[in-house]
Backbone and ligand atoms as CSV (ligand in chain L), in Angstrom:
chain,resi,resn,atom,element,x,y,z
A,1,UNK,N,N,14.564,2.975,-4.174
A,1,UNK,CA,C,13.123,2.776,-4.431
A,1,UNK,C,C,12.310,3.911,-3.805
A,2,UNK,N,N,11.326,4.373,-4.584
A,2,UNK,CA,C,10.474,5.476,-4.132
A,2,UNK,C,C,9.126,4.908,-3.705
A,3,UNK,N,N,8.748,5.168,-2.464
A,3,UNK,CA,C,7.494,4.637,-1.924
A,3,UNK,C,C,6.519,5.785,-1.678
A,4,UNK,N,N,5.302,5.666,-2.210
A,4,UNK,CA,C,4.252,6.633,-1.910
A,4,UNK,C,C,3.501,6.167,-0.673
A,5,UNK,N,N,3.225,7.080,0.234
A,5,UNK,CA,C,2.498,6.696,1.447
A,5,UNK,C,C,1.288,7.624,1.617
A,6,UNK,N,N,0.155,7.043,2.000
A,6,UNK,CA,C,-1.062,7.826,2.178
A,6,UNK,C,C,-1.881,7.276,3.333
A,7,UNK,N,N,-2.665,8.142,3.941
A,7,UNK,CA,C,-3.410,7.760,5.155
A,7,UNK,C,C,-4.523,8.765,5.386
A,8,UNK,N,N,-5.484,8.392,6.224
A,8,UNK,CA,C,-6.465,9.388,6.664
A,8,UNK,C,C,-6.101,9.860,8.075
A,9,UNK,N,N,-7.011,10.614,8.691
A,9,UNK,CA,C,-6.732,11.226,9.999
A,9,UNK,C,C,-6.452,10.211,11.110
A,10,UNK,N,N,-7.000,9.004,10.950
A,10,UNK,CA,C,-6.846,7.971,11.988
A,10,UNK,C,C,-5.396,7.483,12.087
A,11,UNK,N,N,-4.655,7.605,10.979
A,11,UNK,CA,C,-3.376,6.900,10.865
A,11,UNK,C,C,-2.166,7.822,10.745
A,12,UNK,N,N,-2.293,9.056,11.154
A,12,UNK,CA,C,-1.187,10.005,11.000
A,12,UNK,C,C,0.039,9.560,11.817
A,13,UNK,N,N,-0.170,9.158,13.059
A,13,UNK,CA,C,0.961,8.768,13.908
A,13,UNK,C,C,1.671,7.540,13.342
A,14,UNK,N,N,0.878,6.542,12.933
A,14,UNK,CA,C,1.481,5.324,12.386
A,14,UNK,C,C,2.241,5.653,11.098
A,15,UNK,N,N,1.646,6.477,10.248
A,15,UNK,CA,C,2.329,6.883,9.002
A,15,UNK,C,C,3.659,7.557,9.304
A,16,UNK,N,N,3.664,8.490,10.259
A,16,UNK,CA,C,4.898,9.222,10.569
A,16,UNK,C,C,5.989,8.289,11.078
A,17,UNK,N,N,5.601,7.333,11.916
A,17,UNK,CA,C,6.588,6.388,12.454
A,17,UNK,C,C,7.152,5.488,11.369
A,18,UNK,N,N,6.262,5.045,10.487
A,18,UNK,CA,C,6.682,4.166,9.387
A,18,UNK,C,C,7.597,4.896,8.419
A,19,UNK,N,N,7.247,6.133,8.150
A,19,UNK,CA,C,8.024,6.962,7.239
A,19,UNK,C,C,9.468,7.087,7.757
A,20,UNK,N,N,9.572,7.390,9.040
A,20,UNK,CA,C,10.880,7.528,9.675
A,20,UNK,C,C,11.659,6.211,9.585
A,21,UNK,N,N,10.954,5.121,9.853
A,21,UNK,CA,C,11.553,3.780,9.814
A,21,UNK,C,C,12.090,3.472,8.418
A,22,UNK,N,N,11.299,3.775,7.402
A,22,UNK,CA,C,11.689,3.461,6.024
A,22,UNK,C,C,12.802,4.375,5.537
A,23,UNK,N,N,12.744,5.637,5.909
A,23,UNK,CA,C,13.797,6.569,5.501
A,23,UNK,C,C,15.129,6.179,6.137
A,24,UNK,N,N,15.072,5.707,7.376
A,24,UNK,CA,C,16.299,5.261,8.046
A,24,UNK,C,C,16.906,4.057,7.327
A,25,UNK,N,N,16.078,3.317,6.612
A,25,UNK,CA,C,16.574,2.164,5.846
A,25,UNK,C,C,17.026,2.567,4.438
A,26,UNK,N,N,16.885,3.851,4.120
A,26,UNK,CA,C,17.376,4.335,2.831
A,26,UNK,C,C,16.330,4.476,1.742
A,27,UNK,N,N,15.058,4.193,2.055
A,27,UNK,CA,C,14.000,4.368,1.059
A,27,UNK,C,C,13.643,5.843,0.933
A,28,UNK,N,N,13.260,6.241,-0.266
A,28,UNK,CA,C,12.699,7.580,-0.452
A,28,UNK,C,C,11.188,7.458,-0.280
A,29,UNK,N,N,10.620,8.247,0.616
A,29,UNK,CA,C,9.188,8.154,0.896
A,29,UNK,C,C,8.505,9.465,0.501
A,30,UNK,N,N,7.500,9.353,-0.365
A,30,UNK,CA,C,6.727,10.541,-0.762
A,30,UNK,C,C,5.405,10.484,-0.010
A,31,UNK,N,N,5.151,11.514,0.781
A,31,UNK,CA,C,3.997,11.529,1.681
A,31,UNK,C,C,2.831,12.308,1.052
A,32,UNK,N,N,1.758,11.592,0.743
A,32,UNK,CA,C,0.588,12.208,0.102
A,32,UNK,C,C,-0.466,12.665,1.109
A,33,UNK,N,N,-0.144,12.641,2.412
A,33,UNK,CA,C,-1.106,13.064,3.435
A,33,UNK,C,C,-2.038,11.914,3.790
A,34,UNK,N,N,-2.924,12.159,4.724
A,34,UNK,CA,C,-3.192,13.389,5.445
A,34,UNK,C,C,-2.081,13.681,6.473
A,35,UNK,N,N,-1.946,14.972,6.769
A,35,UNK,CA,C,-0.872,15.361,7.667
A,35,UNK,C,C,-1.350,15.710,9.070
A,36,UNK,N,N,-2.667,15.803,9.266
A,36,UNK,CA,C,-3.146,16.161,10.605
A,36,UNK,C,C,-4.290,15.234,11.025
A,37,UNK,N,N,-4.608,15.269,12.301
A,37,UNK,CA,C,-5.659,14.394,12.817
A,37,UNK,C,C,-7.049,15.026,12.674
A,38,UNK,N,N,-7.120,16.112,11.946
A,38,UNK,CA,C,-8.423,16.690,11.588
A,38,UNK,C,C,-9.120,15.720,10.637
A,39,UNK,N,N,-10.413,15.523,10.804
A,39,UNK,CA,C,-11.123,14.508,10.007
A,39,UNK,C,C,-10.896,14.695,8.504
A,40,UNK,N,N,-10.588,13.585,7.825
A,40,UNK,CA,C,-10.328,13.649,6.382
A,40,UNK,C,C,-10.924,12.398,5.731
A,41,UNK,N,N,-10.950,12.392,4.385
A,41,UNK,CA,C,-11.628,11.317,3.653
A,41,UNK,C,C,-10.618,10.403,2.971
A,42,UNK,N,N,-10.596,9.128,3.387
A,42,UNK,CA,C,-9.581,8.190,2.884
A,42,UNK,C,C,-9.530,8.025,1.360
A,43,UNK,N,N,-10.656,8.192,0.594
A,43,UNK,CA,C,-10.534,8.001,-0.860
A,43,UNK,C,C,-9.556,8.980,-1.522
A,44,UNK,N,N,-9.455,10.173,-0.939
A,44,UNK,CA,C,-8.552,11.196,-1.494
A,44,UNK,C,C,-7.114,10.671,-1.523
A,45,UNK,N,N,-6.703,10.046,-0.434
A,45,UNK,CA,C,-5.305,9.615,-0.293
A,45,UNK,C,C,-5.061,8.287,-1.003
A,46,UNK,N,N,-6.075,7.446,-1.007
A,46,UNK,CA,C,-5.966,6.186,-1.751
A,46,UNK,C,C,-5.780,6.465,-3.233
A,47,UNK,N,N,-6.562,7.378,-3.749
A,47,UNK,CA,C,-6.472,7.706,-5.177
A,47,UNK,C,C,-5.145,8.405,-5.500
A,48,UNK,N,N,-4.711,9.293,-4.621
A,48,UNK,CA,C,-3.467,10.048,-4.880
A,48,UNK,C,C,-2.270,9.101,-4.991
A,49,UNK,N,N,-2.157,8.164,-4.078
A,49,UNK,CA,C,-1.031,7.220,-4.114
A,49,UNK,C,C,-1.163,6.305,-5.336
A,50,UNK,N,N,-2.373,5.851,-5.616
A,50,UNK,CA,C,-2.602,4.980,-6.780
A,50,UNK,C,C,-2.201,5.692,-8.073
A,51,UNK,N,N,-2.607,6.934,-8.237
A,51,UNK,CA,C,-2.259,7.687,-9.450
A,51,UNK,C,C,-0.751,7.872,-9.580
A,52,UNK,N,N,-0.087,8.087,-8.474
A,52,UNK,CA,C,1.371,8.281,-8.506
A,52,UNK,C,C,2.081,7.005,-8.953
A,53,UNK,N,N,1.521,5.866,-8.615
A,53,UNK,CA,C,2.116,4.591,-9.060
A,53,UNK,C,C,1.900,4.424,-10.559
A,54,UNK,N,N,0.674,4.641,-10.997
A,54,UNK,CA,C,0.343,4.460,-12.415
A,54,UNK,C,C,1.153,5.431,-13.285
A,55,UNK,N,N,1.372,6.641,-12.813
A,55,UNK,CA,C,2.128,7.624,-13.606
A,55,UNK,C,C,3.634,7.400,-13.504
A,56,UNK,N,N,4.071,6.532,-12.599
A,56,UNK,CA,C,5.498,6.251,-12.467
A,56,UNK,C,C,6.227,7.215,-11.537
A,57,UNK,N,N,5.488,8.074,-10.855
A,57,UNK,CA,C,6.133,9.005,-9.917
A,57,UNK,C,C,6.706,8.287,-8.697
A,58,UNK,N,N,6.063,7.202,-8.306
A,58,UNK,CA,C,6.598,6.350,-7.228
A,58,UNK,C,C,6.544,4.900,-7.715
A,59,UNK,N,N,7.296,4.026,-7.044
A,59,UNK,CA,C,7.371,2.626,-7.482
A,59,UNK,C,C,6.280,1.762,-6.872
A,60,UNK,N,N,5.861,2.097,-5.666
A,60,UNK,CA,C,4.850,1.290,-4.984
A,60,UNK,C,C,4.253,2.133,-3.860
A,61,UNK,N,N,3.248,1.570,-3.151
A,61,UNK,CA,C,2.578,2.400,-2.160
A,61,UNK,C,C,2.198,1.672,-0.878
A,62,UNK,N,N,2.064,2.472,0.157
A,62,UNK,CA,C,1.583,1.990,1.456
A,62,UNK,C,C,0.401,2.876,1.843
A,63,UNK,N,N,-0.724,2.254,2.198
A,63,UNK,CA,C,-1.920,3.012,2.570
A,63,UNK,C,C,-2.411,2.569,3.941
A,64,UNK,N,N,-2.784,3.533,4.751
A,64,UNK,CA,C,-3.248,3.225,6.111
A,64,UNK,C,C,-4.478,4.067,6.438
A,65,UNK,N,N,-5.546,3.393,6.872
A,65,UNK,CA,C,-6.684,4.118,7.457
A,65,UNK,C,C,-7.046,3.371,8.739
A,66,UNK,N,N,-8.276,3.469,9.202
A,66,UNK,CA,C,-8.627,2.786,10.442
A,66,UNK,C,C,-8.484,1.277,10.305
A,67,UNK,N,N,-9.046,0.736,9.225
A,67,UNK,CA,C,-8.993,-0.717,8.973
A,67,UNK,C,C,-8.100,-1.089,7.794
A,68,UNK,N,N,-7.780,-0.128,6.959
A,68,UNK,CA,C,-7.079,-0.402,5.692
A,68,UNK,C,C,-8.049,-0.725,4.567
A,69,UNK,N,N,-9.312,-0.883,4.905
A,69,UNK,CA,C,-10.300,-1.336,3.910
A,69,UNK,C,C,-10.692,-0.204,2.964
A,70,UNK,N,N,-11.185,0.896,3.507
A,70,UNK,CA,C,-11.680,1.974,2.653
A,70,UNK,C,C,-10.606,2.533,1.734
A,71,UNK,N,N,-9.423,2.697,2.261
A,71,UNK,CA,C,-8.350,3.321,1.483
A,71,UNK,C,C,-7.839,2.378,0.387
A,72,UNK,N,N,-7.854,1.066,0.664
A,72,UNK,CA,C,-7.417,0.109,-0.375
A,72,UNK,C,C,-8.502,-0.066,-1.430
A,73,UNK,N,N,-9.759,-0.062,-1.016
A,73,UNK,CA,C,-10.859,-0.135,-1.992
A,73,UNK,C,C,-10.775,1.036,-2.965
A,74,UNK,N,N,-10.492,2.209,-2.427
A,74,UNK,CA,C,-10.386,3.409,-3.266
A,74,UNK,C,C,-9.247,3.265,-4.265
A,75,UNK,N,N,-8.081,2.834,-3.788
A,75,UNK,CA,C,-6.917,2.677,-4.670
A,75,UNK,C,C,-7.194,1.652,-5.767
A,76,UNK,N,N,-7.913,0.580,-5.407
A,76,UNK,CA,C,-8.184,-0.488,-6.380
A,76,UNK,C,C,-9.105,-0.053,-7.517
A,77,UNK,N,N,-9.738,1.089,-7.383
A,77,UNK,CA,C,-10.587,1.603,-8.477
A,77,UNK,C,C,-9.753,2.229,-9.584
A,78,UNK,N,N,-8.469,2.452,-9.325
A,78,UNK,CA,C,-7.586,3.032,-10.338
A,78,UNK,C,C,-6.992,1.886,-11.162
A,79,UNK,N,N,-7.099,1.979,-12.481
A,79,UNK,CA,C,-6.605,0.939,-13.386
A,79,UNK,C,C,-5.120,0.683,-13.173
A,80,UNK,N,N,-4.758,-0.577,-13.014
A,80,UNK,CA,C,-3.344,-0.919,-12.872
A,80,UNK,C,C,-2.932,-1.109,-11.422
A,81,UNK,N,N,-3.880,-0.865,-10.505
A,81,UNK,CA,C,-3.549,-1.001,-9.080
A,81,UNK,C,C,-4.010,-2.357,-8.546
A,82,UNK,N,N,-3.120,-2.975,-7.808
A,82,UNK,CA,C,-3.459,-4.195,-7.054
A,82,UNK,C,C,-3.069,-3.918,-5.598
A,83,UNK,N,N,-4.075,-3.527,-4.823
A,83,UNK,CA,C,-3.859,-3.186,-3.415
A,83,UNK,C,C,-4.530,-4.241,-2.548
A,84,UNK,N,N,-3.888,-4.631,-1.458
A,84,UNK,CA,C,-4.582,-5.539,-0.533
A,84,UNK,C,C,-4.316,-5.147,0.908
A,85,UNK,N,N,-5.283,-5.472,1.740
A,85,UNK,CA,C,-5.168,-5.210,3.175
A,85,UNK,C,C,-4.522,-6.427,3.820
A,86,UNK,N,N,-3.504,-6.235,4.617
A,86,UNK,CA,C,-2.859,-7.349,5.326
A,86,UNK,C,C,-2.667,-6.978,6.793
A,87,UNK,N,N,-2.977,-7.927,7.652
A,87,UNK,CA,C,-2.775,-7.696,9.083
A,87,UNK,C,C,-1.644,-8.551,9.629
A,88,UNK,N,N,-0.987,-9.291,8.736
A,88,UNK,CA,C,0.164,-10.118,9.145
A,88,UNK,C,C,1.123,-10.261,7.949
A,89,UNK,N,N,2.393,-10.583,8.225
A,89,UNK,CA,C,3.409,-10.564,7.171
A,89,UNK,C,C,3.305,-11.672,6.123
A,90,UNK,N,N,2.731,-12.819,6.492
A,90,UNK,CA,C,2.666,-13.943,5.531
A,90,UNK,C,C,1.868,-13.559,4.284
A,91,UNK,N,N,0.680,-13.023,4.506
A,91,UNK,CA,C,-0.160,-12.630,3.364
A,91,UNK,C,C,0.482,-11.487,2.583
A,92,UNK,N,N,1.164,-10.603,3.298
A,92,UNK,CA,C,1.821,-9.478,2.636
A,92,UNK,C,C,2.883,-9.987,1.661
A,93,UNK,N,N,3.715,-10.916,2.123
A,93,UNK,CA,C,4.776,-11.484,1.289
A,93,UNK,C,C,4.189,-12.213,0.072
A,94,UNK,N,N,3.197,-13.061,0.334
A,94,UNK,CA,C,2.566,-13.822,-0.765
A,94,UNK,C,C,1.827,-12.911,-1.738
A,95,UNK,N,N,1.304,-11.800,-1.237
A,95,UNK,CA,C,0.575,-10.884,-2.123
A,95,UNK,C,C,1.518,-10.277,-3.164
A,96,UNK,N,N,2.796,-10.155,-2.818
A,96,UNK,CA,C,3.785,-9.670,-3.791
A,96,UNK,C,C,4.230,-10.831,-4.667
A,97,UNK,N,N,4.552,-11.981,-4.060
A,97,UNK,CA,C,5.090,-13.111,-4.824
A,97,UNK,C,C,4.082,-13.652,-5.840
A,98,UNK,N,N,2.831,-13.741,-5.450
A,98,UNK,CA,C,1.830,-14.370,-6.317
A,98,UNK,C,C,0.919,-13.383,-7.043
A,99,UNK,N,N,0.606,-12.272,-6.381
A,99,UNK,CA,C,-0.400,-11.347,-6.947
A,99,UNK,C,C,0.205,-10.042,-7.454
A,100,UNK,N,N,1.505,-9.901,-7.280
A,100,UNK,CA,C,2.220,-8.694,-7.731
A,100,UNK,C,C,1.540,-7.413,-7.249
A,101,UNK,N,N,1.179,-7.382,-5.983
A,101,UNK,CA,C,0.542,-6.175,-5.431
A,101,UNK,C,C,1.500,-4.988,-5.540
A,102,UNK,N,N,0.941,-3.852,-5.894
A,102,UNK,CA,C,1.769,-2.648,-5.931
A,102,UNK,C,C,1.419,-1.684,-4.791
A,103,UNK,N,N,0.416,-2.070,-3.993
A,103,UNK,CA,C,0.111,-1.313,-2.765
A,103,UNK,C,C,-0.184,-2.306,-1.641
A,104,UNK,N,N,0.378,-2.014,-0.468
A,104,UNK,CA,C,0.024,-2.779,0.730
A,104,UNK,C,C,-0.733,-1.812,1.654
A,105,UNK,N,N,-1.793,-2.338,2.278
A,105,UNK,CA,C,-2.602,-1.487,3.155
A,105,UNK,C,C,-2.815,-2.195,4.485
A,106,UNK,N,N,-3.014,-1.411,5.535
A,106,UNK,CA,C,-3.385,-1.993,6.826
A,106,UNK,C,C,-4.098,-0.950,7.670
A,107,UNK,N,N,-4.612,-1.420,8.810
A,107,UNK,CA,C,-5.433,-0.560,9.650
A,107,UNK,C,C,-4.719,-0.138,10.921
A,108,UNK,N,N,-4.664,1.162,11.143
A,108,UNK,CA,C,-4.027,1.679,12.354
A,108,UNK,C,C,-4.832,1.335,13.607
A,109,UNK,N,N,-6.126,0.993,13.398
A,109,UNK,CA,C,-6.946,0.578,14.535
A,109,UNK,C,C,-6.930,-0.942,14.706
A,110,UNK,N,N,-6.219,-1.618,13.811
A,110,UNK,CA,C,-6.237,-3.090,13.813
A,110,UNK,C,C,-4.905,-3.666,14.288
A,111,UNK,N,N,-3.810,-3.103,13.782
A,111,UNK,CA,C,-2.492,-3.629,14.157
A,111,UNK,C,C,-1.649,-2.518,14.793
A,112,UNK,N,N,-0.573,-2.927,15.463
A,112,UNK,CA,C,0.350,-1.969,16.084
A,112,UNK,C,C,1.501,-1.656,15.144
A,113,UNK,N,N,2.304,-0.713,15.540
A,113,UNK,CA,C,3.391,-0.229,14.684
A,113,UNK,C,C,4.431,-1.320,14.407
A,114,UNK,N,N,4.715,-2.181,15.382
A,114,UNK,CA,C,5.743,-3.212,15.149
A,114,UNK,C,C,5.268,-4.223,14.108
A,115,UNK,N,N,3.989,-4.580,14.172
A,115,UNK,CA,C,3.433,-5.479,13.156
A,115,UNK,C,C,3.445,-4.784,11.788
A,116,UNK,N,N,3.121,-3.514,11.769
A,116,UNK,CA,C,3.142,-2.754,10.507
A,116,UNK,C,C,4.544,-2.774,9.895
A,117,UNK,N,N,5.554,-2.617,10.703
A,117,UNK,CA,C,6.937,-2.642,10.194
A,117,UNK,C,C,7.277,-4.020,9.616
A,118,UNK,N,N,6.865,-5.072,10.309
A,118,UNK,CA,C,7.141,-6.435,9.813
A,118,UNK,C,C,6.446,-6.682,8.487
A,119,UNK,N,N,5.200,-6.235,8.399
A,119,UNK,CA,C,4.421,-6.398,7.159
A,119,UNK,C,C,5.124,-5.682,6.006
A,120,UNK,N,N,5.508,-4.454,6.248
A,120,UNK,CA,C,6.148,-3.654,5.202
A,120,UNK,C,C,7.496,-4.266,4.800
A,121,UNK,N,N,8.272,-4.717,5.772
A,121,UNK,CA,C,9.574,-5.347,5.468
A,121,UNK,C,C,9.391,-6.572,4.579
A,122,UNK,N,N,8.484,-7.457,4.975
A,122,UNK,CA,C,8.258,-8.692,4.192
A,122,UNK,C,C,7.802,-8.346,2.782
A,123,UNK,N,N,6.926,-7.378,2.697
A,123,UNK,CA,C,6.359,-7.007,1.392
A,123,UNK,C,C,7.423,-6.386,0.491
A,124,UNK,N,N,8.199,-5.449,1.044
A,124,UNK,CA,C,9.216,-4.770,0.225
A,124,UNK,C,C,10.338,-5.719,-0.190
A,125,UNK,N,N,10.629,-6.702,0.654
A,125,UNK,CA,C,11.734,-7.620,0.338
A,125,UNK,C,C,11.319,-8.759,-0.585
A,126,UNK,N,N,10.029,-8.930,-0.798
A,126,UNK,CA,C,9.551,-10.025,-1.661
A,126,UNK,C,C,9.540,-9.574,-3.119
A,127,UNK,N,N,9.618,-10.556,-4.029
A,127,UNK,CA,C,9.556,-10.247,-5.472
A,127,UNK,C,C,8.467,-11.079,-6.127
A,128,UNK,N,N,7.862,-10.536,-7.146
A,128,UNK,CA,C,6.855,-11.261,-7.918
A,128,UNK,C,C,7.527,-12.461,-8.592
A,129,UNK,N,N,6.882,-13.619,-8.489
A,129,UNK,CA,C,7.497,-14.840,-9.014
A,129,UNK,C,C,7.188,-15.085,-10.481
A,130,UNK,N,N,6.246,-14.374,-11.067
A,130,UNK,CA,C,5.924,-14.568,-12.488
A,130,UNK,C,C,5.396,-15.973,-12.756
A,131,UNK,N,N,5.749,-16.541,-13.918
A,131,UNK,CA,C,5.329,-17.904,-14.274
A,131,UNK,C,C,3.827,-18.050,-14.263
A,132,UNK,N,N,3.330,-19.088,-13.597
A,132,UNK,CA,C,1.884,-19.332,-13.564
A,132,UNK,C,C,1.127,-18.167,-12.925
A,133,UNK,N,N,1.814,-17.434,-12.063
A,133,UNK,CA,C,1.166,-16.296,-11.397
A,133,UNK,C,C,0.947,-15.133,-12.362
A,134,UNK,N,N,1.835,-15.021,-13.345
A,134,UNK,CA,C,1.675,-13.940,-14.325
A,134,UNK,C,C,0.353,-14.095,-15.070
A,135,UNK,N,N,0.050,-15.332,-15.469
A,135,UNK,CA,C,-1.183,-15.581,-16.224
A,135,UNK,C,C,-2.407,-15.157,-15.409
A,136,UNK,N,N,-2.368,-15.427,-14.113
A,136,UNK,CA,C,-3.519,-15.090,-13.253
A,136,UNK,C,C,-3.614,-13.582,-13.018
A,137,UNK,N,N,-2.473,-12.958,-12.867
A,137,UNK,CA,C,-2.492,-11.498,-12.715
A,137,UNK,C,C,-2.996,-10.869,-14.015
A,138,UNK,N,N,-2.592,-11.447,-15.143
A,138,UNK,CA,C,-3.104,-10.953,-16.438
A,138,UNK,C,C,-4.625,-11.109,-16.506
A,139,UNK,N,N,-5.141,-12.181,-15.911
A,139,UNK,CA,C,-6.597,-12.379,-15.890
A,139,UNK,C,C,-7.287,-11.295,-15.067
A,140,UNK,N,N,-6.645,-10.881,-13.987
A,140,UNK,CA,C,-7.208,-9.776,-13.178
A,140,UNK,C,C,-7.249,-8.501,-14.022
A,141,UNK,N,N,-6.157,-8.259,-14.737
A,141,UNK,CA,C,-6.094,-7.057,-15.598
A,141,UNK,C,C,-7.163,-7.120,-16.677
A,142,UNK,N,N,-7.394,-8.314,-17.200
A,142,UNK,CA,C,-8.423,-8.460,-18.253
A,142,UNK,C,C,-9.812,-8.110,-17.713
A,143,UNK,N,N,-10.076,-8.442,-16.476
A,143,UNK,CA,C,-11.375,-8.074,-15.858
A,143,UNK,C,C,-11.500,-6.551,-15.815
A,144,UNK,N,N,-10.376,-5.935,-15.424
A,144,UNK,CA,C,-10.341,-4.481,-15.311
A,144,UNK,C,C,-10.606,-3.803,-16.664
A,145,UNK,N,N,-10.169,-4.476,-17.749
A,145,UNK,CA,C,-10.279,-3.880,-19.089
A,145,UNK,C,C,-11.585,-4.217,-19.803
A,146,UNK,N,N,-12.475,-4.994,-19.172
A,146,UNK,CA,C,-13.738,-5.366,-19.832
A,146,UNK,C,C,-14.661,-4.172,-19.988
L,1,RB5,C1,C,-12.647,6.616,9.675
L,1,RB5,O1,O,-13.430,6.706,10.817
L,1,RB5,C2,C,-12.648,5.170,9.168
L,1,RB5,O2,O,-13.890,4.880,8.602
L,1,RB5,C3,C,-11.523,4.954,8.158
L,1,RB5,O3,O,-10.319,5.247,8.745
L,1,RB5,C4,C,-11.392,3.543,7.608
L,1,RB5,O4,O,-11.344,2.601,8.610
L,1,RB5,C5,C,-12.296,3.171,6.518
L,1,RB5,O5,O,-12.213,2.093,5.912
């Protein structure tokens, strides 16, 4: 599985640690930046990861900024993206099972690296359940297409 990862200047350290963690587990991680702690704008990275998912260059994405809010809002403006901010693993798992999220986001100023790893593990190991949830996800897509 190919994972796109993106972050702003606030989250470079957390991104690097997560990347190493995921690569050690055998995932291919494509890093869309930012690469330095010089001030940068989260919409750039949110959009880059979102576009890579829609084009099929990566299978899913992880986005990190200070809160996870700005970068996920940016990604959600791209058609076909379902990104959510999670600060704990339960919502992360359910967001895949019920909402078929293709991006998980969190805040480097909100949670620590160990919580981030747990969130990512639960999310990556969960599968969309389809069924009644498919109809609701289709309704979200219909809003996007209005
Ligand atoms: C940058 O200071 C901060 O605004 C950004 O990382 C993020 O938290 C925005 O949602």
